[in-house]
LUMFI-838553 format. One record per residue: x, y, z of N, C-alpha, C, O in turn; residue number from 1. Coordinates in nm, 2 decimals. Example, Ala and Ser with C-alpha at 12.3 -4.5 7.8 and 13.67 -1.06 7.14 Angstrom:
2
<atom n_u="1.32" n_v="-0.57" n_w="0.78" ca_u="1.23" ca_v="-0.45" ca_w="0.78" c_u="1.32" c_v="-0.33" c_w="0.78" o_u="1.42" o_v="-0.33" o_w="0.85" resi="1"/>
<atom n_u="1.28" n_v="-0.22" n_w="0.71" ca_u="1.37" ca_v="-0.11" ca_w="0.71" c_u="1.29" c_v="0.00" c_w="0.79" o_u="1.34" o_v="0.11" o_w="0.80" resi="2"/>
This chain:
117
<atom n_u="-1.66" n_v="0.25" n_w="1.00" ca_u="-1.55" ca_v="0.18" ca_w="0.99" c_u="-1.54" c_v="0.10" c_w="0.83" o_u="-1.62" o_v="0.07" o_w="0.74" resi="1"/>
<atom n_u="-1.39" n_v="0.08" n_w="0.84" ca_u="-1.35" ca_v="0.07" ca_w="0.66" c_u="-1.30" c_v="-0.11" c_w="0.70" o_u="-1.25" o_v="-0.14" o_w="0.81" resi="2"/>
<atom n_u="-1.32" n_v="-0.19" n_w="0.62" ca_u="-1.27" ca_v="-0.33" ca_w="0.59" c_u="-1.14" c_v="-0.32" c_w="0.50" o_u="-1.13" o_v="-0.23" o_w="0.41" resi="3"/>
<atom n_u="-1.02" n_v="-0.39" n_w="0.52" ca_u="-0.94" ca_v="-0.38" ca_w="0.45" c_u="-0.91" c_v="-0.49" c_w="0.42" o_u="-0.91" o_v="-0.57" o_w="0.51" resi="4"/>
<atom n_u="-0.88" n_v="-0.55" n_w="0.30" ca_u="-0.80" ca_v="-0.75" ca_w="0.30" c_u="-0.70" c_v="-0.69" c_w="0.16" o_u="-0.75" o_v="-0.61" o_w="0.07" resi="5"/>
<atom n_u="-0.57" n_v="-0.73" n_w="0.16" ca_u="-0.50" ca_v="-0.70" ca_w="0.14" c_u="-0.39" c_v="-0.90" c_w="0.01" o_u="-0.43" o_v="-1.02" o_w="0.03" resi="6"/>
<atom n_u="-0.31" n_v="-0.87" n_w="-0.05" ca_u="-0.30" ca_v="-0.93" ca_w="-0.13" c_u="-0.17" c_v="-0.95" c_w="-0.19" o_u="-0.09" o_v="-0.85" o_w="-0.17" resi="7"/>
<atom n_u="-0.14" n_v="-1.03" n_w="-0.24" ca_u="-0.06" ca_v="-1.07" ca_w="-0.36" c_u="0.15" c_v="-1.00" c_w="-0.32" o_u="0.23" o_v="-0.95" o_w="-0.39" resi="8"/>
<atom n_u="0.15" n_v="-1.02" n_w="-0.20" ca_u="0.27" ca_v="-1.07" ca_w="-0.17" c_u="0.31" c_v="-1.19" c_w="-0.17" o_u="0.25" o_v="-1.30" o_w="-0.19" resi="9"/>
<atom n_u="0.45" n_v="-1.16" n_w="-0.16" ca_u="0.52" ca_v="-1.35" ca_w="-0.20" c_u="0.68" c_v="-1.34" c_w="-0.22" o_u="0.71" o_v="-1.23" o_w="-0.19" resi="10"/>
<atom n_u="0.78" n_v="-1.41" n_w="-0.26" ca_u="0.90" ca_v="-1.40" ca_w="-0.25" c_u="0.95" c_v="-1.36" c_w="-0.45" o_u="0.91" o_v="-1.40" o_w="-0.56" resi="11"/>
<atom n_u="1.04" n_v="-1.25" n_w="-0.40" ca_u="1.10" ca_v="-1.29" ca_w="-0.53" c_u="1.23" c_v="-1.20" c_w="-0.54" o_u="1.28" o_v="-1.14" o_w="-0.44" resi="12"/>
<atom n_u="1.31" n_v="-1.22" n_w="-0.70" ca_u="1.44" ca_v="-1.24" ca_w="-0.64" c_u="1.47" c_v="-1.08" c_w="-0.71" o_u="1.42" o_v="-1.03" o_w="-0.81" resi="13"/>
<atom n_u="1.58" n_v="-1.04" n_w="-0.62" ca_u="1.63" ca_v="-0.85" ca_w="-0.66" c_u="1.63" c_v="-0.79" c_w="-0.78" o_u="1.74" o_v="-0.81" o_w="-0.84" resi="14"/>
<atom n_u="1.55" n_v="-0.72" n_w="-0.84" ca_u="1.52" ca_v="-0.66" ca_w="-0.95" c_u="1.36" c_v="-0.75" c_w="-1.04" o_u="1.35" o_v="-0.75" o_w="-1.16" resi="15"/>
<atom n_u="1.31" n_v="-0.78" n_w="-0.98" ca_u="1.13" ca_v="-0.86" ca_w="-1.03" c_u="1.03" c_v="-0.73" c_w="-0.95" o_u="1.03" o_v="-0.62" o_w="-0.89" resi="16"/>
<atom n_u="0.96" n_v="-0.81" n_w="-0.98" ca_u="0.79" ca_v="-0.76" ca_w="-0.98" c_u="0.69" c_v="-0.77" c_w="-0.86" o_u="0.68" o_v="-0.88" o_w="-0.80" resi="17"/>
<atom n_u="0.61" n_v="-0.68" n_w="-0.83" ca_u="0.51" ca_v="-0.76" ca_w="-0.77" c_u="0.45" c_v="-0.69" c_w="-0.76" o_u="0.48" o_v="-0.57" o_w="-0.75" resi="18"/>
<atom n_u="0.26" n_v="-0.76" n_w="-0.76" ca_u="0.13" ca_v="-0.59" ca_w="-0.74" c_u="0.10" c_v="-0.66" c_w="-0.65" o_u="0.10" o_v="-0.78" o_w="-0.65" resi="19"/>
<atom n_u="0.06" n_v="-0.54" n_w="-0.50" ca_u="-0.05" ca_v="-0.59" ca_w="-0.38" c_u="-0.19" c_v="-0.54" c_w="-0.43" o_u="-0.17" o_v="-0.47" o_w="-0.53" resi="20"/>
<atom n_u="-0.23" n_v="-0.53" n_w="-0.42" ca_u="-0.40" ca_v="-0.50" ca_w="-0.42" c_u="-0.46" c_v="-0.52" c_w="-0.24" o_u="-0.44" o_v="-0.61" o_w="-0.16" resi="21"/>
<atom n_u="-0.54" n_v="-0.41" n_w="-0.23" ca_u="-0.61" ca_v="-0.37" ca_w="-0.17" c_u="-0.75" c_v="-0.35" c_w="-0.20" o_u="-0.78" o_v="-0.28" o_w="-0.30" resi="22"/>
<atom n_u="-0.85" n_v="-0.40" n_w="-0.12" ca_u="-1.00" ca_v="-0.45" ca_w="-0.13" c_u="-1.03" c_v="-0.32" c_w="0.02" o_u="-0.99" o_v="-0.33" o_w="0.14" resi="23"/>
<atom n_u="-1.12" n_v="-0.23" n_w="-0.03" ca_u="-1.20" ca_v="-0.16" ca_w="0.11" c_u="-1.31" c_v="-0.16" c_w="0.09" o_u="-1.35" o_v="-0.18" o_w="-0.03" resi="24"/>
<atom n_u="-1.41" n_v="-0.15" n_w="0.21" ca_u="-1.50" ca_v="-0.20" ca_w="0.23" c_u="-1.59" c_v="-0.15" c_w="0.32" o_u="-1.59" o_v="-0.22" o_w="0.43" resi="25"/>
<atom n_u="-1.69" n_v="-0.03" n_w="0.31" ca_u="-1.71" ca_v="0.06" ca_w="0.46" c_u="-1.86" c_v="0.09" c_w="0.39" o_u="-1.87" o_v="0.08" o_w="0.27" resi="26"/>
<atom n_u="-1.97" n_v="0.14" n_w="0.48" ca_u="-2.09" ca_v="0.22" ca_w="0.46" c_u="-2.10" c_v="0.30" c_w="0.53" o_u="-2.21" o_v="0.36" o_w="0.54" resi="27"/>
<atom n_u="-1.98" n_v="0.34" n_w="0.62" ca_u="-1.92" ca_v="0.53" ca_w="0.65" c_u="-1.99" c_v="0.54" c_w="0.57" o_u="-2.11" o_v="0.53" o_w="0.57" resi="28"/>
<atom n_u="-1.89" n_v="0.59" n_w="0.47" ca_u="-1.93" ca_v="0.69" ca_w="0.41" c_u="-1.81" c_v="0.70" c_w="0.26" o_u="-1.76" o_v="0.60" o_w="0.21" resi="29"/>
<atom n_u="-1.79" n_v="0.82" n_w="0.22" ca_u="-1.66" ca_v="0.83" ca_w="0.11" c_u="-1.52" c_v="0.76" c_w="0.12" o_u="-1.51" o_v="0.80" o_w="0.23" resi="30"/>
<atom n_u="-1.43" n_v="0.71" n_w="0.11" ca_u="-1.23" ca_v="0.66" ca_w="0.15" c_u="-1.23" c_v="0.80" c_w="0.06" o_u="-1.26" o_v="0.80" o_w="-0.06" resi="31"/>
<atom n_u="-1.19" n_v="0.90" n_w="0.11" ca_u="-1.07" ca_v="1.02" ca_w="0.11" c_u="-0.91" c_v="0.92" c_w="0.03" o_u="-0.87" o_v="0.92" o_w="-0.08" resi="32"/>
<atom n_u="-0.89" n_v="0.87" n_w="0.15" ca_u="-0.67" ca_v="0.84" ca_w="0.15" c_u="-0.63" c_v="0.71" c_w="0.14" o_u="-0.61" o_v="0.67" o_w="0.25" resi="33"/>
<atom n_u="-0.62" n_v="0.67" n_w="0.09" ca_u="-0.56" ca_v="0.55" ca_w="0.02" c_u="-0.40" c_v="0.46" c_w="0.03" o_u="-0.32" o_v="0.46" o_w="-0.06" resi="34"/>
<atom n_u="-0.40" n_v="0.43" n_w="0.11" ca_u="-0.25" ca_v="0.40" ca_w="0.15" c_u="-0.18" c_v="0.25" c_w="0.16" o_u="-0.24" o_v="0.15" o_w="0.19" resi="35"/>
<atom n_u="0.00" n_v="0.27" n_w="0.10" ca_u="0.06" ca_v="0.17" ca_w="0.20" c_u="0.13" c_v="0.20" c_w="0.25" o_u="0.19" o_v="0.30" o_w="0.20" resi="36"/>
<atom n_u="0.22" n_v="0.15" n_w="0.40" ca_u="0.27" ca_v="0.14" ca_w="0.44" c_u="0.39" c_v="0.04" c_w="0.45" o_u="0.38" o_v="-0.03" o_w="0.35" resi="37"/>
<atom n_u="0.51" n_v="-0.01" n_w="0.53" ca_u="0.55" ca_v="-0.16" ca_w="0.52" c_u="0.63" c_v="-0.11" c_w="0.63" o_u="0.65" o_v="0.01" o_w="0.65" resi="38"/>
<atom n_u="0.66" n_v="-0.23" n_w="0.71" ca_u="0.76" ca_v="-0.20" ca_w="0.79" c_u="0.89" c_v="-0.33" c_w="0.83" o_u="0.89" o_v="-0.41" o_w="0.92" resi="39"/>
<atom n_u="0.97" n_v="-0.31" n_w="0.76" ca_u="1.06" ca_v="-0.42" ca_w="0.84" c_u="1.11" c_v="-0.44" c_w="0.99" o_u="1.08" o_v="-0.36" o_w="1.07" resi="40"/>
<atom n_u="1.16" n_v="-0.53" n_w="1.01" ca_u="1.19" ca_v="-0.63" ca_w="1.10" c_u="1.28" c_v="-0.55" c_w="1.22" o_u="1.40" o_v="-0.56" o_w="1.19" resi="41"/>
<atom n_u="1.28" n_v="-0.47" n_w="1.33" ca_u="1.29" ca_v="-0.35" ca_w="1.41" c_u="1.34" c_v="-0.23" c_w="1.39" o_u="1.43" o_v="-0.16" o_w="1.44" resi="42"/>
<atom n_u="1.24" n_v="-0.20" n_w="1.28" ca_u="1.24" ca_v="-0.07" ca_w="1.23" c_u="1.04" c_v="-0.02" c_w="1.23" o_u="0.95" o_v="-0.10" o_w="1.25" resi="43"/>
<atom n_u="1.03" n_v="0.13" n_w="1.21" ca_u="0.90" ca_v="0.13" ca_w="1.29" c_u="0.83" c_v="0.18" c_w="1.14" o_u="0.93" o_v="0.19" o_w="1.07" resi="44"/>
<atom n_u="0.72" n_v="0.20" n_w="1.07" ca_u="0.64" ca_v="0.18" ca_w="0.98" c_u="0.63" c_v="0.27" c_w="0.94" o_u="0.59" o_v="0.37" o_w="1.01" resi="45"/>
<atom n_u="0.66" n_v="0.27" n_w="0.79" ca_u="0.69" ca_v="0.47" ca_w="0.74" c_u="0.56" c_v="0.45" c_w="0.55" o_u="0.47" o_v="0.38" o_w="0.50" resi="46"/>
<atom n_u="0.59" n_v="0.51" n_w="0.53" ca_u="0.47" ca_v="0.55" ca_w="0.46" c_u="0.57" c_v="0.52" c_w="0.31" o_u="0.68" o_v="0.57" o_w="0.29" resi="47"/>
<atom n_u="0.48" n_v="0.41" n_w="0.22" ca_u="0.53" ca_v="0.38" ca_w="0.06" c_u="0.48" c_v="0.53" c_w="-0.03" o_u="0.54" o_v="0.63" o_w="-0.08" resi="48"/>
<atom n_u="0.36" n_v="0.51" n_w="-0.01" ca_u="0.28" ca_v="0.53" ca_w="-0.11" c_u="0.13" c_v="0.59" c_w="-0.09" o_u="0.04" o_v="0.53" o_w="-0.03" resi="49"/>
<atom n_u="0.12" n_v="0.72" n_w="-0.15" ca_u="-0.08" ca_v="0.76" ca_w="-0.07" c_u="-0.12" c_v="0.80" c_w="-0.23" o_u="-0.07" o_v="0.85" o_w="-0.33" resi="50"/>
<atom n_u="-0.30" n_v="0.75" n_w="-0.19" ca_u="-0.36" ca_v="0.84" ca_w="-0.36" c_u="-0.50" c_v="0.88" c_w="-0.26" o_u="-0.57" o_v="0.81" o_w="-0.19" resi="51"/>
<atom n_u="-0.49" n_v="1.02" n_w="-0.28" ca_u="-0.63" ca_v="1.08" ca_w="-0.21" c_u="-0.71" c_v="1.07" c_w="-0.34" o_u="-0.66" o_v="1.05" o_w="-0.45" resi="52"/>
<atom n_u="-0.88" n_v="1.10" n_w="-0.31" ca_u="-0.96" ca_v="1.07" ca_w="-0.38" c_u="-0.96" c_v="1.15" c_w="-0.49" o_u="-0.99" o_v="1.09" o_w="-0.60" resi="53"/>
<atom n_u="-0.93" n_v="1.30" n_w="-0.49" ca_u="-0.88" ca_v="1.39" ca_w="-0.63" c_u="-0.77" c_v="1.34" c_w="-0.69" o_u="-0.73" o_v="1.42" o_w="-0.78" resi="54"/>
<atom n_u="-0.70" n_v="1.19" n_w="-0.68" ca_u="-0.59" ca_v="1.15" ca_w="-0.72" c_u="-0.50" c_v="1.22" c_w="-0.71" o_u="-0.48" o_v="1.26" o_w="-0.83" resi="55"/>
<atom n_u="-0.38" n_v="1.30" n_w="-0.62" ca_u="-0.30" ca_v="1.34" ca_w="-0.57" c_u="-0.17" c_v="1.24" c_w="-0.54" o_u="-0.21" o_v="1.16" o_w="-0.45" resi="56"/>
<atom n_u="-0.09" n_v="1.22" n_w="-0.56" ca_u="-0.01" ca_v="1.10" ca_w="-0.53" c_u="0.09" c_v="1.20" c_w="-0.44" o_u="0.12" o_v="1.32" o_w="-0.43" resi="57"/>
<atom n_u="0.18" n_v="1.01" n_w="-0.37" ca_u="0.27" ca_v="1.11" ca_w="-0.25" c_u="0.33" c_v="0.93" c_w="-0.25" o_u="0.26" o_v="0.83" o_w="-0.23" resi="58"/>
<atom n_u="0.50" n_v="0.93" n_w="-0.27" ca_u="0.58" ca_v="0.84" ca_w="-0.24" c_u="0.71" c_v="0.89" c_w="-0.14" o_u="0.77" o_v="0.99" o_w="-0.12" resi="59"/>
<atom n_u="0.73" n_v="0.75" n_w="-0.10" ca_u="0.84" ca_v="0.76" ca_w="-0.03" c_u="1.01" c_v="0.78" c_w="-0.15" o_u="1.03" o_v="0.73" o_w="-0.26" resi="60"/>
<atom n_u="1.09" n_v="0.87" n_w="-0.07" ca_u="1.16" ca_v="0.90" ca_w="-0.23" c_u="1.25" c_v="0.77" c_w="-0.25" o_u="1.29" o_v="0.74" o_w="-0.36" resi="61"/>
<atom n_u="1.26" n_v="0.69" n_w="-0.12" ca_u="1.30" ca_v="0.52" ca_w="-0.19" c_u="1.25" c_v="0.45" c_w="-0.25" o_u="1.28" o_v="0.33" o_w="-0.25" resi="62"/>
<atom n_u="1.11" n_v="0.51" n_w="-0.33" ca_u="1.06" ca_v="0.36" ca_w="-0.36" c_u="1.05" c_v="0.47" c_w="-0.59" o_u="1.03" o_v="0.43" o_w="-0.70" resi="63"/>
<atom n_u="1.07" n_v="0.63" n_w="-0.53" ca_u="0.99" ca_v="0.71" ca_w="-0.68" c_u="1.06" c_v="0.64" c_w="-0.76" o_u="1.18" o_v="0.59" o_w="-0.74" resi="64"/>
<atom n_u="0.99" n_v="0.61" n_w="-0.88" ca_u="1.06" ca_v="0.59" ca_w="-1.04" c_u="1.05" c_v="0.40" c_w="-1.02" o_u="1.08" o_v="0.35" o_w="-1.13" resi="65"/>
<atom n_u="1.02" n_v="0.31" n_w="-0.93" ca_u="1.04" ca_v="0.19" ca_w="-0.90" c_u="0.84" c_v="0.13" c_w="-0.86" o_u="0.77" o_v="0.05" o_w="-0.92" resi="66"/>
<atom n_u="0.84" n_v="0.20" n_w="-0.79" ca_u="0.68" ca_v="0.22" ca_w="-0.77" c_u="0.54" c_v="0.28" c_w="-0.82" o_u="0.53" o_v="0.40" o_w="-0.87" resi="67"/>
<atom n_u="0.43" n_v="0.21" n_w="-0.80" ca_u="0.34" ca_v="0.32" ca_w="-0.89" c_u="0.22" c_v="0.28" c_w="-0.80" o_u="0.20" o_v="0.16" o_w="-0.80" resi="68"/>
<atom n_u="0.15" n_v="0.37" n_w="-0.73" ca_u="0.03" ca_v="0.37" ca_w="-0.66" c_u="-0.11" c_v="0.37" c_w="-0.76" o_u="-0.13" o_v="0.48" o_w="-0.81" resi="69"/>
<atom n_u="-0.20" n_v="0.28" n_w="-0.79" ca_u="-0.33" ca_v="0.37" ca_w="-0.83" c_u="-0.41" c_v="0.32" c_w="-0.77" o_u="-0.38" o_v="0.25" o_w="-0.67" resi="70"/>
<atom n_u="-0.58" n_v="0.33" n_w="-0.81" ca_u="-0.68" ca_v="0.35" ca_w="-0.75" c_u="-0.78" c_v="0.39" c_w="-0.84" o_u="-0.79" o_v="0.48" o_w="-0.93" resi="71"/>
<atom n_u="-0.90" n_v="0.26" n_w="-0.79" ca_u="-1.01" ca_v="0.28" ca_w="-0.85" c_u="-1.14" c_v="0.30" c_w="-0.72" o_u="-1.18" o_v="0.21" o_w="-0.65" resi="72"/>
<atom n_u="-1.20" n_v="0.47" n_w="-0.73" ca_u="-1.28" ca_v="0.47" ca_w="-0.69" c_u="-1.36" c_v="0.41" c_w="-0.63" o_u="-1.38" o_v="0.39" o_w="-0.51" resi="73"/>
<atom n_u="-1.43" n_v="0.38" n_w="-0.77" ca_u="-1.57" ca_v="0.30" ca_w="-0.79" c_u="-1.55" c_v="0.16" c_w="-0.71" o_u="-1.66" o_v="0.11" o_w="-0.67" resi="74"/>
<atom n_u="-1.47" n_v="0.10" n_w="-0.68" ca_u="-1.47" ca_v="-0.02" ca_w="-0.66" c_u="-1.39" c_v="-0.04" c_w="-0.54" o_u="-1.37" o_v="-0.15" o_w="-0.48" resi="75"/>
<atom n_u="-1.33" n_v="0.12" n_w="-0.49" ca_u="-1.28" ca_v="0.10" ca_w="-0.34" c_u="-1.12" c_v="0.00" c_w="-0.36" o_u="-1.05" o_v="-0.02" o_w="-0.26" resi="76"/>
<atom n_u="-1.09" n_v="-0.02" n_w="-0.46" ca_u="-0.94" ca_v="-0.10" ca_w="-0.44" c_u="-0.83" c_v="0.00" c_w="-0.47" o_u="-0.85" o_v="0.10" o_w="-0.54" resi="77"/>
<atom n_u="-0.71" n_v="-0.02" n_w="-0.40" ca_u="-0.57" ca_v="0.06" ca_w="-0.42" c_u="-0.46" c_v="-0.02" c_w="-0.44" o_u="-0.40" o_v="-0.07" o_w="-0.35" resi="78"/>
<atom n_u="-0.43" n_v="-0.05" n_w="-0.55" ca_u="-0.27" ca_v="-0.12" ca_w="-0.60" c_u="-0.13" c_v="-0.05" c_w="-0.60" o_u="-0.09" o_v="0.06" o_w="-0.63" resi="79"/>
<atom n_u="-0.06" n_v="-0.18" n_w="-0.56" ca_u="0.06" ca_v="-0.14" ca_w="-0.57" c_u="0.19" c_v="-0.17" c_w="-0.72" o_u="0.27" o_v="-0.26" o_w="-0.67" resi="80"/>
<atom n_u="0.22" n_v="-0.15" n_w="-0.81" ca_u="0.29" ca_v="-0.16" ca_w="-0.87" c_u="0.43" c_v="-0.22" c_w="-0.79" o_u="0.46" o_v="-0.15" o_w="-0.70" resi="81"/>
<atom n_u="0.47" n_v="-0.29" n_w="-0.81" ca_u="0.66" ca_v="-0.25" ca_w="-0.69" c_u="0.73" c_v="-0.32" c_w="-0.82" o_u="0.69" o_v="-0.43" o_w="-0.86" resi="82"/>
<atom n_u="0.83" n_v="-0.26" n_w="-0.86" ca_u="0.96" ca_v="-0.29" ca_w="-1.01" c_u="1.06" c_v="-0.25" c_w="-0.94" o_u="1.06" o_v="-0.19" o_w="-0.84" resi="83"/>
<atom n_u="1.16" n_v="-0.30" n_w="-1.01" ca_u="1.29" ca_v="-0.29" ca_w="-0.96" c_u="1.32" c_v="-0.34" c_w="-0.81" o_u="1.39" o_v="-0.27" o_w="-0.73" resi="84"/>
<atom n_u="1.30" n_v="-0.40" n_w="-0.79" ca_u="1.24" ca_v="-0.48" ca_w="-0.65" c_u="1.46" c_v="-0.46" c_w="-0.55" o_u="1.57" o_v="-0.47" o_w="-0.58" resi="85"/>
<atom n_u="1.39" n_v="-0.43" n_w="-0.45" ca_u="1.53" ca_v="-0.45" ca_w="-0.40" c_u="1.55" c_v="-0.50" c_w="-0.22" o_u="1.50" o_v="-0.43" o_w="-0.12" resi="86"/>
<atom n_u="1.65" n_v="-0.63" n_w="-0.19" ca_u="1.68" ca_v="-0.65" ca_w="-0.11" c_u="1.62" c_v="-0.55" c_w="0.07" o_u="1.58" o_v="-0.60" o_w="0.17" resi="87"/>
<atom n_u="1.64" n_v="-0.41" n_w="0.03" ca_u="1.59" ca_v="-0.28" ca_w="0.14" c_u="1.44" c_v="-0.27" c_w="0.13" o_u="1.38" o_v="-0.21" o_w="0.22" resi="88"/>
<atom n_u="1.36" n_v="-0.32" n_w="0.02" ca_u="1.21" ca_v="-0.35" ca_w="0.03" c_u="1.13" c_v="-0.43" c_w="0.14" o_u="1.01" o_v="-0.40" o_w="0.17" resi="89"/>
<atom n_u="1.25" n_v="-0.56" n_w="0.21" ca_u="1.18" ca_v="-0.62" ca_w="0.23" c_u="1.11" c_v="-0.62" c_w="0.35" o_u="1.18" o_v="-0.61" o_w="0.45" resi="90"/>
<atom n_u="0.99" n_v="-0.64" n_w="0.37" ca_u="0.92" ca_v="-0.56" ca_w="0.46" c_u="0.76" c_v="-0.65" c_w="0.46" o_u="0.71" o_v="-0.72" o_w="0.37" resi="91"/>
<atom n_u="0.70" n_v="-0.61" n_w="0.59" ca_u="0.57" ca_v="-0.67" ca_w="0.58" c_u="0.49" c_v="-0.51" c_w="0.52" o_u="0.54" o_v="-0.41" o_w="0.55" resi="92"/>
<atom n_u="0.38" n_v="-0.52" n_w="0.44" ca_u="0.32" ca_v="-0.37" ca_w="0.37" c_u="0.19" c_v="-0.41" c_w="0.40" o_u="0.12" o_v="-0.51" o_w="0.36" resi="93"/>
<atom n_u="0.17" n_v="-0.30" n_w="0.50" ca_u="0.00" ca_v="-0.28" ca_w="0.52" c_u="-0.08" c_v="-0.21" c_w="0.44" o_u="-0.01" o_v="-0.13" o_w="0.40" resi="94"/>
<atom n_u="-0.23" n_v="-0.20" n_w="0.38" ca_u="-0.27" ca_v="-0.11" ca_w="0.29" c_u="-0.33" c_v="0.01" c_w="0.45" o_u="-0.34" o_v="-0.04" o_w="0.57" resi="95"/>
<atom n_u="-0.34" n_v="0.10" n_w="0.43" ca_u="-0.41" ca_v="0.17" ca_w="0.47" c_u="-0.52" c_v="0.28" c_w="0.45" o_u="-0.47" o_v="0.38" o_w="0.41" resi="96"/>
<atom n_u="-0.63" n_v="0.29" n_w="0.47" ca_u="-0.70" ca_v="0.42" ca_w="0.44" c_u="-0.78" c_v="0.47" c_w="0.57" o_u="-0.82" o_v="0.42" o_w="0.67" resi="97"/>
<atom n_u="-0.80" n_v="0.62" n_w="0.48" ca_u="-0.91" ca_v="0.68" ca_w="0.57" c_u="-1.04" c_v="0.78" c_w="0.54" o_u="-1.02" o_v="0.87" o_w="0.46" resi="98"/>
<atom n_u="-1.12" n_v="0.76" n_w="0.59" ca_u="-1.27" ca_v="0.82" ca_w="0.54" c_u="-1.25" c_v="1.01" c_w="0.54" o_u="-1.19" o_v="1.08" o_w="0.62" resi="99"/>
<atom n_u="-1.34" n_v="1.04" n_w="0.41" ca_u="-1.35" ca_v="1.18" ca_w="0.39" c_u="-1.40" c_v="1.25" c_w="0.57" o_u="-1.49" o_v="1.21" o_w="0.64" resi="100"/>
<atom n_u="-1.26" n_v="1.38" n_w="0.60" ca_u="-1.34" ca_v="1.41" ca_w="0.68" c_u="-1.26" c_v="1.38" c_w="0.82" o_u="-1.22" o_v="1.47" o_w="0.90" resi="101"/>
<atom n_u="-1.23" n_v="1.25" n_w="0.84" ca_u="-1.13" ca_v="1.22" ca_w="0.90" c_u="-1.03" c_v="1.18" c_w="0.96" o_u="-1.03" o_v="1.06" o_w="0.93" resi="102"/>
<atom n_u="-0.96" n_v="1.19" n_w="1.01" ca_u="-0.84" ca_v="1.15" ca_w="1.04" c_u="-0.83" c_v="1.01" c_w="1.09" o_u="-0.71" o_v="0.99" o_w="1.10" resi="103"/>
<atom n_u="-0.88" n_v="0.92" n_w="1.11" ca_u="-0.96" ca_v="0.78" ca_w="1.19" c_u="-0.85" c_v="0.73" c_w="1.05" o_u="-0.87" o_v="0.77" o_w="0.94" resi="104"/>
<atom n_u="-0.72" n_v="0.64" n_w="1.09" ca_u="-0.66" ca_v="0.50" ca_w="1.01" c_u="-0.73" c_v="0.40" c_w="1.03" o_u="-0.78" o_v="0.36" o_w="1.13" resi="105"/>
<atom n_u="-0.73" n_v="0.33" n_w="0.89" ca_u="-0.81" ca_v="0.16" ca_w="0.93" c_u="-0.64" c_v="0.10" c_w="0.88" o_u="-0.56" o_v="0.17" o_w="0.82" resi="106"/>
<atom n_u="-0.63" n_v="-0.02" n_w="0.91" ca_u="-0.54" ca_v="-0.11" ca_w="0.86" c_u="-0.57" c_v="-0.22" c_w="0.81" o_u="-0.66" o_v="-0.29" o_w="0.86" resi="107"/>
<atom n_u="-0.51" n_v="-0.26" n_w="0.71" ca_u="-0.49" ca_v="-0.41" ca_w="0.68" c_u="-0.42" c_v="-0.56" c_w="0.75" o_u="-0.31" o_v="-0.56" o_w="0.81" resi="108"/>
<atom n_u="-0.46" n_v="-0.61" n_w="0.74" ca_u="-0.37" ca_v="-0.73" ca_w="0.82" c_u="-0.24" c_v="-0.76" c_w="0.77" o_u="-0.16" o_v="-0.83" o_w="0.82" resi="109"/>
<atom n_u="-0.21" n_v="-0.69" n_w="0.61" ca_u="-0.01" ca_v="-0.65" ca_w="0.66" c_u="0.00" c_v="-0.82" c_w="0.55" o_u="-0.06" o_v="-0.92" o_w="0.59" resi="110"/>
<atom n_u="0.06" n_v="-0.80" n_w="0.44" ca_u="0.13" ca_v="-0.91" ca_w="0.36" c_u="0.25" c_v="-0.90" c_w="0.31" o_u="0.29" o_v="-0.83" o_w="0.22" resi="111"/>
<atom n_u="0.32" n_v="-0.98" n_w="0.39" ca_u="0.49" ca_v="-1.02" ca_w="0.36" c_u="0.55" c_v="-1.01" c_w="0.20" o_u="0.51" o_v="-1.07" o_w="0.10" resi="112"/>
<atom n_u="0.68" n_v="-0.91" n_w="0.19" ca_u="0.74" ca_v="-0.86" ca_w="0.06" c_u="0.84" c_v="-0.98" c_w="0.15" o_u="0.86" o_v="-1.00" o_w="0.27" resi="113"/>
<atom n_u="0.87" n_v="-1.03" n_w="0.08" ca_u="1.09" ca_v="-1.05" ca_w="0.09" c_u="1.14" c_v="-1.06" c_w="-0.07" o_u="1.11" o_v="-1.08" o_w="-0.19" resi="114"/>
<atom n_u="1.22" n_v="-1.03" n_w="-0.02" ca_u="1.27" ca_v="-0.95" ca_w="-0.22" c_u="1.45" c_v="-1.06" c_w="-0.16" o_u="1.52" o_v="-1.04" o_w="-0.06" resi="115"/>
<atom n_u="1.46" n_v="-1.11" n_w="-0.23" ca_u="1.64" ca_v="-1.23" ca_w="-0.21" c_u="1.64" c_v="-1.34" c_w="-0.33" o_u="1.54" o_v="-1.37" o_w="-0.38" resi="116"/>
<atom n_u="1.72" n_v="-1.38" n_w="-0.35" ca_u="1.83" ca_v="-1.44" ca_w="-0.43" c_u="1.80" c_v="-1.54" c_w="-0.37" o_u="1.86" o_v="-1.65" o_w="-0.39" resi="117"/>
């Protein structure tokens, strides 16, 4: 199993920045995938960004050039730096991870990000 604890959400004005952090703990092996998803009211949960153990990155088109995901394999942490935030970025953001050789998803409790003036 993997336990995920997120921090860093809040209220920010359009054009502002926020940094989300997620700390993972496990005794079940090596974490392969660490990712951030988000879910806005009335919408499906969607992938924001993900990073594999080896460093491969993926971003949703809507956040490319504005968000940066980074990972520390030694500490099992993943951060999401969000710049040039827009009102449409408002959502609950969830940390996600998968262990090596597994397709089982683990989720954090979610952290609210609100972009409003």
